[in-house]
N, C-alpha and C positions, 0 to 999 in steps of 0.2 A: 450881379455876384455869383459866383458859382456857388454849388453847395458848399464844397470844401473850403472855400474860402469865408462863407457863412459860419459854419462850423466853427473853424477856426479864430475867426473875430470872437464869436459869441464865448467860446472855452475861454480865451484871454480875458474877455470883459469879467466872466463870472469869477476868474481867478483874482484879477484887481479889485474888483467888490470885496469878495471874501478876505483878501488880505488887509484892505481899508479897515474894513469891520474889526477883523482879528485884532490886529494893531491897536485900535481904539480900547477894546476889549482889554488887552494884553497892557495899557497904561494904566488903567484902573487896577488892575490885578498887582501891579509891582507895588504900590503902596501899602497893599495887603499882605505883602510876600507870600501869593499864592502863586505856583507856576501855572503854566497853561495846559500841562497835564493834568495836575489837579482841579484846575476849574473844568476841563472836560470830565474827568471823572464825577465831578460833583454834578455838573450837567447831565450827565449819563444817568446818575442815581434819581436825579429829579423827575427826567422823561420817563424811565422805565420802573422806577421804585427800587425797593431792595432787589439787588444782586448778590448769586455767590461771587466768590472769587473767580471762577472760571468763567462766569457770565460777565462779569467786569473786564478781564482781561482780554473777552472775546471781542466785546463791544468798542474798547480802547484800542484794539490791534497790537496788544503788548503780550509780553510772556506774562504766565502766572506769577513768575517770582518778582517781576517789574511790577505788576497789580496788587501783591502783597506789599511789598515796600511802599507803595503809594497809599495803600490804605493805613499802614503803620503811620506814617506822616499825618494823613488826616485825620487819624483817630486821637494822635497826642494833640493836635490842635483844636479838639473839639467840633469837627465837621460831620463825622461820621462816627458809627459804633458799629462793633461785630457782633453778631449773635449767633449764636452755635443753634442749629437744628435739635428739636426736641426728638426728631424721629432717629437722626443720624448725627451723632456727635463730630462725625467728622466734616459735615457740611456746616461752612460759615457764609451767612450772610451778610452783607454790608447794607447799612440804612443811612439814611441821610439824616443828620439832625438839624434842627431849626438854624443853629450857627451858619450850617454849611448851605442850606437853602437860602438864607440871607445873603449870602454870597453870590450865589446865582441871581437871585432876584435882584440885587444891586445892579450886576453887571449887564445884565439884559435890559434892564430899565433904561441904564445909561446909554447903551449901544442903539435903545428905541430912541432916546432924544436925539442922539447924533443921527441916525437915520431920518429923523422928523424934519432936522434943520433942513437936510439936502434937499427932502421933497417939497418944503416950502418954495422951492425954486421952480416947482412944476406947477402948470395950470391944474384944477381939478379933473379935466377931462384926460390930460396926461397921467395923474396919478391912478385913475381909474383904468386905464388903458395898461399902464406898467402891472397893477395888480392882477389884472385879468390874465393878461401875458403870462405872468410868473404863475398864478394859480394853476393854470392849464399845463405849464410845462412841468411845474411839481408834481400835480396827480400822475403825469406820463413818466416821469422819471421814476416815481415810485412803483408804479404798476410795473416798468422793466427790471427795478431793483429787484422786486417780489418774484417776477418770472425768472430771473438769473439765481436766486436764493434757492428755488425748487428744483433746480437741475441739479 
């Protein structure tokens, strides 16, 4: 297999896996009346902690106005709270509340159960090989991502 064919094949498979896991998570969220963007915001806040509106919009690749509307809906649902900075009242941070963290934890746990069921079809050596290969790939992608960000 040529390098180009391998790269195309891997990229396609990663998209397919991502789509399947995304759909599974989305099916869980549908019953909770939480949109995919709302979940991504909650997940981002869990991963990065308290963020300003500008930081949140940057992490979600949305306009500030979209992030503000999103924060409004999440705050009304009791998933997040907004806190004004004591040093500069113009700065507003968004904090994840326990109810929002519970949504993230539930979806992540259910995704892991789903993945665990699939992995039962692998032998233990196959599971270890898959984890090791993905670990190496993840580290190299993160390193390349950091290099791109510093440019």
